[in-house]
DSSP file (Angstrom, degrees, kcal/mol; ACC not computed):
  #  RESIDUE AA STRUCTURE BP1 BP2  ACC     N-H-->O    O-->H-N    N-H-->O    O-->H-N    TCO  KAPPA ALPHA  PHI   PSI    X-CA   Y-CA   Z-CA
    1    1 A M              0   0    0      0, 0.0     2,-0.1     0, 0.0     0, 0.0   0.000 360.0 360.0 360.0 126.1  -50.5  -33.2  108.5
    2    2 A N     >  -     0   0    0      1,-0.1     4,-1.9     4,-0.0     5,-0.2  -0.298 360.0 -93.8 -92.9-178.7  -53.8  -31.3  108.3
    3    3 A L  H  > S+     0   0    0      1,-0.2     4,-2.2     2,-0.2     5,-0.1   0.854 120.1  53.2 -64.8 -38.4  -55.8  -30.2  105.3
    4    4 A V  H  > S+     0   0    0      2,-0.2     4,-2.1     1,-0.2    -1,-0.2   0.902 109.5  47.6 -68.0 -41.5  -54.4  -26.7  105.1
    5    5 A V  H  > S+     0   0    0      2,-0.2     4,-2.2     1,-0.2    -1,-0.2   0.893 111.7  51.4 -66.5 -38.8  -50.8  -27.9  105.0
    6    6 A G  H  X S+     0   0    0     -4,-1.9     4,-2.0     1,-0.2    -2,-0.2   0.891 109.5  50.0 -63.5 -39.2  -51.7  -30.4  102.4
    7    7 A A  H  X S+     0   0    0     -4,-2.2     4,-2.5     2,-0.2    -2,-0.2   0.877 107.9  54.0 -66.2 -36.8  -53.3  -27.7  100.3
    8    8 A A  H  X S+     0   0    0     -4,-2.1     4,-2.1     2,-0.2    -2,-0.2   0.918 109.3  47.4 -62.8 -42.9  -50.1  -25.6  100.7
    9    9 A W  H  X S+     0   0    0     -4,-2.2     4,-2.5     1,-0.2    -1,-0.2   0.874 110.2  54.2 -64.2 -36.2  -48.0  -28.4   99.4
   10   10 A G  H  X S+     0   0    0     -4,-2.0     4,-2.5     2,-0.2    -2,-0.2   0.907 108.2  48.1 -64.0 -41.9  -50.6  -28.8   96.5
   11   11 A F  H  X S+     0   0    0     -4,-2.5     4,-2.1     2,-0.2    -2,-0.2   0.889 111.5  50.6 -65.1 -38.5  -50.2  -25.2   95.6
   12   12 A A  H  X S+     0   0    0     -4,-2.1     4,-1.7     2,-0.2    -2,-0.2   0.923 112.7  45.6 -65.4 -43.4  -46.4  -25.4   95.7
   13   13 A A  H  X S+     0   0    0     -4,-2.5     4,-2.5     1,-0.2    -2,-0.2   0.895 111.8  52.1 -65.7 -39.1  -46.5  -28.5   93.4
   14   14 A A  H  X S+     0   0    0     -4,-2.5     4,-3.0     1,-0.2     5,-0.3   0.858 105.6  56.3 -64.9 -34.2  -49.0  -26.8   91.1
   15   15 A G  H  X S+     0   0    0     -4,-2.1     4,-1.8     2,-0.2    -1,-0.2   0.907 109.9  44.4 -62.5 -41.7  -46.6  -23.8   90.9
   16   16 A I  H  X S+     0   0    0     -4,-1.7     4,-2.2     2,-0.2    -2,-0.2   0.939 117.7  43.6 -68.0 -46.6  -43.8  -26.0   89.7
   17   17 A V  H  X S+     0   0    0     -4,-2.5     4,-2.4     1,-0.2    -2,-0.2   0.937 118.0  43.5 -66.5 -47.1  -45.9  -27.9   87.2
   18   18 A L  H  X S+     0   0    0     -4,-3.0     4,-2.2     2,-0.2    -1,-0.2   0.829 112.0  54.4 -71.0 -30.6  -47.8  -24.9   85.8
   19   19 A G  H  X S+     0   0    0     -4,-1.8     4,-1.8    -5,-0.3    -1,-0.2   0.933 111.6  44.2 -65.4 -44.9  -44.6  -22.9   85.7
   20   20 A A  H  X S+     0   0    0     -4,-2.2     4,-2.0     1,-0.2    -2,-0.2   0.901 113.9  51.0 -65.1 -40.1  -42.9  -25.6   83.6
   21   21 A G  H  X S+     0   0    0     -4,-2.4     4,-2.8     1,-0.2     5,-0.3   0.864 106.9  54.3 -64.8 -35.5  -46.0  -25.9   81.5
   22   22 A S  H  X>S+     0   0    0     -4,-2.2     4,-2.3     2,-0.2     5,-0.7   0.888 107.9  49.4 -65.8 -38.9  -46.1  -22.1   80.9
   23   23 A V  H  X5S+     0   0    0     -4,-1.8     4,-1.0     3,-0.2    -1,-0.2   0.916 114.6  45.2 -65.0 -41.5  -42.6  -22.1   79.6
   24   24 A I  H  <5S+     0   0    0     -4,-2.0    -2,-0.2     2,-0.1    -1,-0.2   0.925 122.3  35.2 -68.6 -44.2  -43.4  -25.0   77.2
   25   25 A V  H  <5S+     0   0    0     -4,-2.8    -3,-0.2    -5,-0.1    -2,-0.2   0.956 132.2  24.3 -77.5 -51.7  -46.7  -23.6   76.0
   26   26 A F  H  <5S-     0   0    0     -4,-2.3    -3,-0.2    -5,-0.3    -2,-0.1   0.681  85.5-142.5 -91.8 -18.4  -46.0  -19.8   75.9
   27   27 A R     << +     0   0    0     -4,-1.0    -4,-0.2    -5,-0.7    -3,-0.1   0.841  63.4 120.7  56.2  35.8  -42.2  -19.8   75.6
   28   28 A R     >  -     0   0    0     -6,-0.6     4,-1.7     1,-0.1     3,-0.4  -0.926  48.3-165.6-129.9 106.3  -42.1  -16.8   77.8
   29   29 A P  H  > S+     0   0    0      0, 0.0     4,-2.7     0, 0.0     5,-0.2   0.801  87.2  61.4 -64.2 -28.5  -40.1  -17.3   81.1
   30   30 A L  H  > S+     0   0    0      2,-0.2     4,-2.3     1,-0.2     5,-0.2   0.916 104.6  47.8 -65.4 -41.4  -41.6  -14.1   82.6
   31   31 A V  H  > S+     0   0    0     -3,-0.4     4,-2.3     2,-0.2    -1,-0.2   0.927 113.5  48.1 -62.5 -44.6  -45.1  -15.6   82.5
   32   32 A A  H  X S+     0   0    0     -4,-1.7     4,-2.6     1,-0.2    -2,-0.2   0.901 111.1  50.4 -63.6 -41.3  -43.9  -18.9   83.9
   33   33 A L  H  X S+     0   0    0     -4,-2.7     4,-2.7     1,-0.2    -1,-0.2   0.903 110.6  49.3 -65.7 -40.1  -42.0  -17.1   86.7
   34   34 A R  H  X S+     0   0    0     -4,-2.3     4,-2.4     2,-0.2    -1,-0.2   0.911 111.0  49.7 -65.0 -41.4  -45.1  -15.0   87.6
   35   35 A V  H  X S+     0   0    0     -4,-2.3     4,-2.1     2,-0.2     5,-0.2   0.940 113.5  46.5 -61.5 -46.6  -47.3  -18.1   87.7
   36   36 A M  H  X S+     0   0    0     -4,-2.6     4,-2.5     1,-0.2    -2,-0.2   0.925 113.1  47.9 -62.6 -45.5  -44.8  -19.9   89.9
   37   37 A L  H  X S+     0   0    0     -4,-2.7     4,-2.2     1,-0.2    -1,-0.2   0.877 110.7  51.5 -67.0 -36.7  -44.3  -17.0   92.3
   38   38 A E  H  X S+     0   0    0     -4,-2.4     4,-2.2    -5,-0.2    -1,-0.2   0.928 113.5  43.9 -64.8 -43.8  -48.1  -16.4   92.7
   39   39 A L  H  X S+     0   0    0     -4,-2.1     4,-2.2     2,-0.2    -2,-0.2   0.859 112.6  52.0 -71.4 -34.1  -48.7  -20.0   93.5
   40   40 A F  H  X S+     0   0    0     -4,-2.5     4,-2.5     2,-0.2    -1,-0.2   0.881 109.3  51.1 -66.0 -37.0  -45.7  -20.1   95.9
   41   41 A T  H  X S+     0   0    0     -4,-2.2     4,-2.5     2,-0.2    -2,-0.2   0.916 109.4  49.8 -64.7 -42.6  -47.1  -17.0   97.6
   42   42 A A  H  X S+     0   0    0     -4,-2.2     4,-2.2     1,-0.2    -2,-0.2   0.909 111.6  49.1 -61.4 -41.2  -50.5  -18.7   98.0
   43   43 A A  H  X S+     0   0    0     -4,-2.2     4,-2.4     1,-0.2    -2,-0.2   0.905 111.1  49.8 -64.7 -41.0  -48.8  -21.8   99.4
   44   44 A G  H  X S+     0   0    0     -4,-2.5     4,-2.0     2,-0.2    -2,-0.2   0.894 111.3  48.0 -65.2 -40.1  -46.8  -19.6  101.9
   45   45 A L  H  X S+     0   0    0     -4,-2.5     4,-1.8     2,-0.2    -1,-0.2   0.873 111.6  50.1 -70.9 -35.5  -49.9  -17.8  103.0
   46   46 A L  H  X S+     0   0    0     -4,-2.2     4,-1.2     2,-0.2    -2,-0.2   0.921 111.4  48.9 -63.8 -42.8  -51.8  -21.0  103.5
   47   47 A R  H  X S+     0   0    0     -4,-2.4     4,-2.3     1,-0.2     3,-0.2   0.875 108.5  54.6 -63.4 -37.0  -48.9  -22.4  105.5
   48   48 A L  H  < S+     0   0    0     -4,-2.0    -1,-0.2     1,-0.2    -2,-0.2   0.868 104.8  53.5 -65.2 -36.4  -48.9  -19.2  107.5
   49   49 A S  H  < S+     0   0    0     -4,-1.8    -1,-0.2     1,-0.2     3,-0.2   0.785 113.4  43.3 -69.9 -24.8  -52.6  -19.6  108.4
   50   50 A A  H  < S+     0   0    0     -4,-1.2     2,-0.5     1,-0.3    -2,-0.2   0.836 124.6  29.2 -86.6 -35.6  -51.9  -23.2  109.7
   51   51 A D     <  -     0   0    0     -4,-2.3     2,-1.3    -5,-0.1    -1,-0.3  -0.865  67.0-167.6-133.0  97.6  -48.7  -22.5  111.6
   52   52 A V        +     0   0    0     -2,-0.5     2,-0.3    -3,-0.2    -4,-0.1  -0.715  37.2 130.8 -90.3  94.8  -48.3  -19.0  113.1
   53   53 A S     >  -     0   0    0     -2,-1.3     4,-2.4     1,-0.1     5,-0.2  -0.908  69.8-107.3-135.6 165.5  -44.7  -18.9  114.2
   54   54 A W  H  > S+     0   0    0     -2,-0.3     4,-2.4     1,-0.2     5,-0.2   0.838 118.7  55.3 -65.5 -31.9  -41.9  -16.4  113.6
   55   55 A E  H  > S+     0   0    0      2,-0.2     4,-2.3     1,-0.2    -1,-0.2   0.909 110.0  45.6 -66.0 -41.2  -40.2  -18.7  111.1
   56   56 A T  H  > S+     0   0    0      2,-0.2     4,-2.5     1,-0.2    -2,-0.2   0.896 112.9  50.0 -69.3 -40.1  -43.3  -19.0  109.0
   57   57 A I  H  X S+     0   0    0     -4,-2.4     4,-2.4     2,-0.2    -2,-0.2   0.919 112.4  47.9 -63.0 -43.2  -44.0  -15.2  109.1
   58   58 A A  H  X S+     0   0    0     -4,-2.4     4,-2.5     2,-0.2    -2,-0.2   0.897 111.9  49.8 -64.9 -40.1  -40.4  -14.6  108.1
   59   59 A A  H  X S+     0   0    0     -4,-2.3     4,-2.3     2,-0.2    -2,-0.2   0.915 112.3  46.7 -66.0 -42.5  -40.6  -17.1  105.2
   60   60 A A  H  X S+     0   0    0     -4,-2.5     4,-2.2     2,-0.2    -2,-0.2   0.905 113.8  48.7 -66.2 -40.7  -43.9  -15.6  103.9
   61   61 A G  H  X S+     0   0    0     -4,-2.4     4,-2.3    -5,-0.2    -2,-0.2   0.904 112.0  48.4 -64.7 -41.4  -42.5  -12.1  104.2
   62   62 A A  H  X S+     0   0    0     -4,-2.5     4,-2.6     2,-0.2     5,-0.2   0.897 110.7  51.4 -65.9 -39.7  -39.3  -13.1  102.3
   63   63 A L  H  X S+     0   0    0     -4,-2.3     4,-2.3     2,-0.2    -2,-0.2   0.911 111.0  47.1 -63.7 -42.6  -41.3  -14.8   99.6
   64   64 A I  H  X S+     0   0    0     -4,-2.2     4,-2.3     2,-0.2    -2,-0.2   0.897 112.4  50.4 -66.8 -39.9  -43.5  -11.8   99.1
   65   65 A A  H  X S+     0   0    0     -4,-2.3     4,-2.4     2,-0.2    -2,-0.2   0.921 111.6  47.5 -64.0 -43.9  -40.4   -9.5   99.0
   66   66 A V  H  X S+     0   0    0     -4,-2.6     4,-2.8     1,-0.2     5,-0.3   0.912 111.0  52.6 -62.7 -41.9  -38.7  -11.8   96.4
   67   67 A R  H  X S+     0   0    0     -4,-2.3     4,-2.2    -5,-0.2     5,-0.3   0.917 111.2  46.3 -60.1 -44.4  -41.9  -11.9   94.3
   68   68 A Q  H  X S+     0   0    0     -4,-2.3     4,-2.1     2,-0.2     5,-0.2   0.926 115.1  45.7 -65.4 -45.0  -42.1   -8.1   94.3
   69   69 A V  H  X S+     0   0    0     -4,-2.4     4,-2.4     2,-0.2     5,-0.2   0.932 115.2  46.3 -65.4 -45.9  -38.4   -7.6   93.4
   70   70 A V  H  X S+     0   0    0     -4,-2.8     4,-2.6    -5,-0.2     5,-0.3   0.935 114.8  45.1 -65.4 -47.1  -38.3  -10.2   90.7
   71   71 A T  H  X S+     0   0    0     -4,-2.2     4,-2.0    -5,-0.3    -1,-0.2   0.893 116.1  46.0 -68.4 -37.8  -41.5   -9.2   89.0
   72   72 A R  H  X S+     0   0    0     -4,-2.1     4,-2.1    -5,-0.3    -1,-0.2   0.897 114.2  48.4 -70.3 -38.6  -40.7   -5.5   89.0
   73   73 A T  H  X S+     0   0    0     -4,-2.4     4,-2.1    -5,-0.2    -2,-0.2   0.941 115.1  43.6 -66.6 -46.6  -37.1   -6.0   87.9
   74   74 A L  H  X S+     0   0    0     -4,-2.6     4,-1.9    -5,-0.2    -2,-0.2   0.879 113.5  51.1 -68.0 -36.6  -38.2   -8.3   85.0
   75   75 A A  H  X S+     0   0    0     -4,-2.0     4,-1.5    -5,-0.3    -1,-0.2   0.885 110.7  49.4 -66.7 -37.6  -41.1   -6.0   84.0
   76   76 A A  H  X S+     0   0    0     -4,-2.1     4,-1.4     1,-0.2    -2,-0.2   0.882 109.5  52.0 -67.9 -37.4  -38.7   -3.0   84.0
   77   77 A D  H  < S+     0   0    0     -4,-2.1    -2,-0.2     1,-0.2    -1,-0.2   0.869 109.8  49.2 -65.7 -35.9  -36.2   -4.9   81.8
   78   78 A L  H  < S+     0   0    0     -4,-1.9    -1,-0.2     1,-0.2    -2,-0.2   0.804 110.3  50.8 -74.3 -27.6  -38.9   -5.8   79.3
   79   79 A R  H  < S+     0   0    0     -4,-1.5    -1,-0.2    -5,-0.1    -2,-0.2   0.752  90.3  92.8 -80.3 -23.5  -40.1   -2.2   79.1
   80   80 A S  S  < S-     0   0    0     -4,-1.4     2,-0.1    -5,-0.1    -4,-0.0  -0.459  86.5-108.4 -72.2 141.7  -36.6   -0.8   78.5
   81   81 A P        -     0   0    0      0, 0.0    -1,-0.1     0, 0.0    -2,-0.1  -0.405  29.4-121.8 -70.7 144.5  -35.8   -0.4   74.8
   82   82 A T     >  -     0   0    0      1,-0.1     4,-2.7    -4,-0.1     5,-0.2  -0.438  25.3-110.9 -76.6 158.8  -33.2   -2.8   73.3
   83   83 A P  H  > S+     0   0    0      0, 0.0     4,-2.2     0, 0.0     5,-0.2   0.879 120.4  50.2 -59.8 -36.6  -30.1   -1.3   71.7
   84   84 A A  H  > S+     0   0    0      2,-0.2     4,-2.3     1,-0.2     5,-0.2   0.910 111.7  47.9 -68.2 -39.9  -31.3   -2.4   68.3
   85   85 A G  H  > S+     0   0    0      2,-0.2     4,-2.2     1,-0.2    -1,-0.2   0.886 112.2  49.0 -66.6 -38.8  -34.7   -0.8   68.9
   86   86 A A  H  X S+     0   0    0     -4,-2.7     4,-1.7     2,-0.2    -2,-0.2   0.890 111.7  49.6 -67.7 -38.2  -33.1    2.4   70.1
   87   87 A L  H  X S+     0   0    0     -4,-2.2     4,-1.2    -5,-0.2    -2,-0.2   0.906 111.1  49.2 -66.0 -41.5  -30.8    2.5   67.1
   88   88 A F  H  X S+     0   0    0     -4,-2.3     4,-1.3     1,-0.2     3,-0.4   0.907 110.8  50.0 -64.7 -42.1  -33.8    1.9   64.7
   89   89 A R  H  < S+     0   0    0     -4,-2.2    -1,-0.2     1,-0.2    -2,-0.2   0.835 107.3  54.4 -67.7 -31.4  -35.8    4.7   66.4
   90   90 A S  H  < S+     0   0    0     -4,-1.7    -1,-0.2     1,-0.2    -2,-0.2   0.779 108.7  49.0 -74.5 -23.6  -33.0    7.2   66.2
   91   91 A R  H  < S+     0   0    0     -4,-1.2     2,-0.5    -3,-0.4    -1,-0.2   0.774  93.5  84.7 -83.7 -26.7  -32.6    6.6   62.4
   92   92 A V     <  -     0   0    0     -4,-1.3     2,-0.5    -5,-0.1    -4,-0.0  -0.654  60.6-169.4 -82.5 124.4  -36.3    7.0   61.6
   93   93 A R              0   0    0     -2,-0.5    -3,-0.1     1,-0.1    -2,-0.0  -0.963 360.0 360.0-114.7 124.7  -37.3   10.6   61.1
   94   94 A W              0   0    0     -2,-0.5    -1,-0.1     0, 0.0    -2,-0.0   0.401 360.0 360.0-105.4 360.0  -40.9   11.5   60.8
């Protein structure tokens, strides 16, 4: 195992630890998920630089696609008004 692969494993482990720490500290799963996905992406790209094979390219591409879908979906869900918020806004007349 060379240095780059070891660093990739380090980023993956840091993603798990910091993701769990983000949930505990901030109590916001979206922040934790973003931290984890960013560090997993860094680990995947490091791994891709060490081992250029079609399996590694496919894994890095799939990881980036999942990261994009998850973060955009969750961000869209957080921006949409809740039913209680929509009900409150419809009752208030300015």
